[in-house]
Backbone as CSV, one residue per row, in Angstrom:
resi,resn,N_x,N_y,N_z,CA_x,CA_y,CA_z,C_x,C_y,C_z
1,MET,-24.886,-73.824,-11.100,-23.365,-74.292,-10.950,-22.748,-73.142,-11.097
2,LEU,-21.433,-72.897,-10.316,-20.773,-71.630,-10.439,-19.682,-72.041,-11.461
3,ASP,-19.424,-70.924,-12.172,-18.389,-70.931,-13.221,-16.883,-71.064,-12.612
4,LYS,-16.025,-71.690,-12.745,-14.601,-71.990,-12.011,-13.973,-70.675,-12.114
5,HIS,-14.184,-69.997,-13.178,-13.540,-68.623,-13.249,-13.720,-67.750,-11.838
6,PHE,-14.983,-67.752,-11.670,-15.343,-66.871,-10.442,-14.628,-67.555,-9.094
7,LEU,-14.694,-68.794,-8.963,-14.034,-69.286,-7.736,-12.454,-69.060,-7.825
8,ASN,-11.942,-68.826,-8.710,-10.438,-68.567,-8.697,-10.272,-67.105,-8.574
9,LYS,-11.069,-66.039,-8.741,-10.935,-64.665,-8.565,-10.770,-64.332,-7.129
10,LYS,-9.570,-63.514,-6.805,-9.396,-63.003,-5.503,-10.066,-61.921,-5.388
11,CYS,-10.504,-61.575,-4.104,-11.152,-60.211,-3.796,-10.031,-59.301,-4.001
12,GLU,-10.494,-57.995,-4.392,-9.693,-56.749,-4.559,-9.786,-55.734,-3.263
13,ALA,-10.577,-56.232,-2.516,-10.481,-55.355,-1.130,-8.996,-55.552,-0.709
14,ASN,-8.607,-54.233,0.211,-7.277,-54.289,0.559,-7.096,-55.574,1.562
15,ASN,-6.042,-56.030,1.604,-5.689,-57.122,2.477,-6.655,-58.201,2.488
16,CYS,-7.641,-58.398,1.515,-8.467,-59.681,1.816,-7.777,-60.721,0.789
17,GLN,-7.967,-62.120,1.328,-7.500,-63.178,0.678,-8.288,-64.145,0.141
18,LEU,-9.565,-63.669,0.531,-10.710,-64.532,-0.099,-10.820,-64.843,-1.459
19,ARG,-11.310,-65.969,-1.710,-11.686,-66.205,-3.280,-13.084,-66.508,-3.353
20,GLY,-13.447,-66.693,-4.550,-14.990,-66.803,-4.937,-15.549,-65.589,-4.968
21,SER,-15.150,-64.637,-5.658,-15.721,-63.417,-5.732,-16.683,-62.969,-6.582
22,ARG,-17.393,-61.883,-6.503,-18.734,-61.542,-7.443,-18.032,-60.300,-8.187
23,PRO,-18.515,-60.297,-9.411,-18.076,-59.252,-10.270,-18.654,-57.976,-10.040
24,LEU,-18.239,-56.808,-10.032,-18.890,-55.422,-9.988,-18.203,-54.433,-10.714
25,ARG,-19.060,-53.902,-11.748,-18.545,-52.727,-12.752,-18.595,-51.602,-11.785
26,ASN,-17.460,-50.781,-11.880,-17.694,-49.433,-11.340,-18.638,-48.476,-12.079
27,TRP,-19.058,-47.428,-11.517,-20.263,-46.844,-12.088,-20.126,-46.104,-13.151
28,ASN,-18.781,-45.845,-13.738,-18.552,-45.372,-14.877,-18.241,-46.436,-16.083
29,ARG,-18.318,-47.495,-15.636,-18.231,-48.746,-16.576,-16.923,-48.877,-17.150
30,THR,-15.834,-48.428,-16.529,-14.499,-48.509,-17.075,-13.724,-49.808,-16.843
31,GLU,-14.092,-50.246,-15.622,-13.643,-51.629,-15.243,-14.407,-52.374,-14.359
32,MET,-14.010,-53.695,-14.290,-14.592,-54.684,-13.543,-14.017,-55.040,-12.399
33,ASN,-14.342,-54.900,-11.218,-13.792,-55.474,-9.913,-14.291,-56.795,-9.351
34,TRP,-13.640,-57.335,-8.535,-14.155,-58.497,-7.903,-14.045,-58.305,-6.581
35,TYR,-15.103,-58.765,-5.738,-14.892,-58.721,-4.449,-15.674,-59.764,-3.737
36,CYS,-15.203,-60.420,-2.803,-15.945,-61.496,-1.801,-17.331,-60.924,-1.399
37,GLU,-17.965,-61.990,-0.934,-19.422,-61.713,-0.188,-19.153,-60.560,0.636
38,GLU,-18.122,-60.704,1.591,-17.986,-59.931,2.778,-17.882,-58.154,2.279
39,HIS,-17.033,-58.050,1.218,-16.690,-56.687,0.817,-17.745,-56.160,-0.573
40,PHE,-18.479,-57.191,-0.889,-19.219,-56.805,-2.158,-20.149,-55.556,-1.717
41,PHE,-20.916,-55.763,-0.770,-21.902,-54.754,-0.365,-21.418,-53.473,0.101
42,GLU,-20.265,-53.457,0.524,-19.423,-52.133,1.125,-19.085,-51.440,-0.173
43,TYR,-18.608,-52.199,-1.340,-18.162,-51.468,-2.294,-19.171,-50.977,-3.152
44,VAL,-20.374,-51.716,-3.174,-21.452,-51.348,-3.847,-21.961,-49.831,-3.276
45,SER,-22.162,-49.903,-1.982,-22.226,-48.580,-1.261,-21.368,-47.281,-1.460
46,ILE,-20.126,-47.678,-1.676,-19.041,-46.646,-2.075,-19.326,-46.160,-3.553
47,ARG,-19.643,-47.048,-4.175,-19.808,-46.680,-5.839,-21.033,-45.998,-5.847
48,GLU,-22.176,-46.109,-5.076,-23.354,-45.406,-5.147,-23.158,-44.123,-4.592
49,LYS,-22.375,-43.949,-3.475,-21.945,-42.412,-2.919,-21.299,-41.899,-4.105
50,LYS,-20.390,-42.428,-4.392,-19.571,-41.496,-5.689,-20.275,-41.147,-6.861
51,LEU,-21.290,-41.984,-7.305,-22.160,-41.587,-8.216,-23.177,-40.484,-7.900
52,ASP,-23.643,-40.641,-6.526,-24.478,-39.360,-6.156,-23.906,-38.179,-5.927
53,ALA,-22.509,-38.239,-5.656,-21.735,-37.028,-5.540,-21.492,-36.527,-6.986
54,PHE,-21.159,-37.128,-7.934,-21.162,-36.860,-9.144,-22.099,-36.156,-9.761
55,ILE,-23.421,-36.748,-9.509,-24.662,-36.184,-10.129,-25.104,-34.789,-9.252
56,LYS,-24.991,-34.810,-8.066,-25.258,-33.581,-7.284,-24.156,-32.336,-7.841
57,LYS,-22.835,-32.849,-7.879,-21.795,-31.509,-8.359,-22.404,-31.178,-9.596
58,ASN,-22.802,-31.843,-10.363,-22.879,-31.434,-11.977,-24.376,-31.205,-12.421
59,ARG,-25.244,-31.087,-11.287,-26.399,-30.780,-11.468,-26.651,-29.442,-12.171
60,ASP,-25.884,-28.398,-11.670,-25.875,-27.192,-12.180,-25.333,-27.110,-13.754
61,PRO,-26.208,-26.540,-14.726,-25.629,-26.581,-16.105,-24.409,-25.937,-16.385
62,GLU,-24.184,-24.684,-15.634,-22.735,-24.238,-15.704,-21.674,-25.265,-15.188
63,GLN,-21.820,-25.999,-14.356,-20.685,-26.935,-13.819,-20.636,-27.900,-14.975
64,ARG,-21.671,-28.264,-15.507,-21.635,-29.360,-16.502,-20.640,-28.953,-17.840
65,LYS,-20.617,-27.470,-17.811,-19.919,-27.273,-18.902,-18.201,-27.542,-18.872
66,ASN,-17.798,-27.982,-17.786,-16.499,-28.173,-17.325,-16.199,-29.736,-17.421
67,LEU,-17.104,-30.587,-17.867,-17.177,-32.189,-17.983,-16.664,-32.224,-19.189
68,SER,-15.834,-33.449,-19.344,-15.418,-33.934,-20.793,-16.579,-34.566,-21.443
69,GLU,-16.474,-35.011,-22.500,-17.586,-35.521,-23.416,-18.230,-36.923,-22.771
70,GLU,-16.956,-37.586,-22.414,-17.276,-38.823,-21.763,-18.053,-38.761,-20.484
71,GLU,-17.806,-37.655,-19.669,-18.387,-37.572,-18.205,-19.728,-37.290,-18.567
72,LEU,-19.923,-36.033,-19.633,-21.190,-35.716,-19.879,-22.160,-36.772,-20.186
73,LYS,-21.808,-37.525,-21.159,-22.535,-38.966,-21.491,-22.689,-39.542,-20.302
74,LEU,-21.922,-39.664,-19.426,-22.391,-40.482,-18.046,-23.323,-39.748,-17.334
75,TYR,-23.126,-38.431,-17.174,-24.294,-37.761,-16.476,-25.729,-37.830,-17.081
76,LYS,-25.836,-37.889,-18.488,-27.032,-38.028,-19.189,-27.612,-39.151,-19.052
77,PHE,-26.627,-40.350,-18.904,-26.957,-41.723,-18.819,-27.597,-41.856,-17.539
78,PHE,-27.051,-41.387,-16.503,-27.605,-41.846,-15.126,-28.612,-40.822,-14.680
79,THR,-28.871,-39.592,-15.328,-30.049,-38.816,-15.000,-31.088,-38.647,-15.845
80,GLU,-30.711,-39.496,-17.247,-31.871,-39.428,-18.193,-32.152,-38.173,-18.745
81,GLU,-31.162,-37.267,-18.902,-31.340,-36.160,-19.369,-31.059,-36.168,-20.944
82,SER,-31.700,-35.615,-21.673,-31.737,-35.558,-23.175,-31.178,-34.473,-23.762
83,SER,-31.126,-33.444,-22.930,-30.661,-32.179,-23.580,-29.200,-31.700,-23.119
């Protein structure tokens, strides 16, 4: 049985009026967004592309020196790097 809360959430995609959305946290876990079934997988794909770009950009240790403490924690979390 679906929670009524999910049924009342409106999709956050541009100009979408559908309700009954699914929750999706952005990759840096700062906010929760809601998307209808139609837009959910589209936004998952976008999220993954942004995460991949972030990891590739910061693979070089010299580049990582420019990251904030929070961004560095995220990089280490997603790459499982311990140093």
